[in-house]
C-alpha positions in Angstrom: 99.5 6.3 122.7 97.9 9.7 122.6 97.0 11.5 119.4 97.9 15.0 118.6 94.3 16.2 118.9 94.2 15.0 122.5 97.2 16.9 123.7 96.8 20.5 124.9 98.0 23.3 122.6 100.7 25.3 124.4 101.7 27.4 121.3 99.4 30.3 122.1 98.7 32.2 125.3 95.1 32.8 126.6 93.6 36.2 126.3 94.8 38.7 129.0 92.6 39.3 132.0 91.9 42.8 133.2 92.8 43.5 136.8 89.3 44.9 137.4 87.8 41.5 136.4 89.8 39.6 139.1 88.9 39.0 142.8 91.1 38.4 145.8 91.1 34.8 147.0 93.5 35.3 149.9 92.1 36.5 153.2 94.3 39.5 154.1 92.9 40.1 157.6 95.5 39.7 160.4 95.2 36.4 162.3 95.4 36.1 166.1 98.8 35.4 167.7 98.9 31.6 168.4 101.3 32.1 171.3 99.0 34.8 172.9 101.8 37.4 173.0 104.3 35.2 174.9 107.7 34.2 173.7 107.8 30.4 173.5 111.6 30.3 173.8 111.5 32.2 177.1 108.8 29.8 178.4 110.9 26.8 177.3 114.0 28.2 179.1 112.1 28.9 182.3 110.4 25.5 182.3 113.7 23.6 181.8 116.0 25.8 183.9 115.8 23.3 186.6 
């Protein structure tokens, strides 16, 4: 059994954080095209057109 003192208190919210105090954690640079600019569906059709 857990005691009341061991459970977290969800009745109050934490203090707000100013936007200036945050940092971006997601890399927003564009990534290279994994298909190299080709259409994989066209390649599939041409390969299996038989």
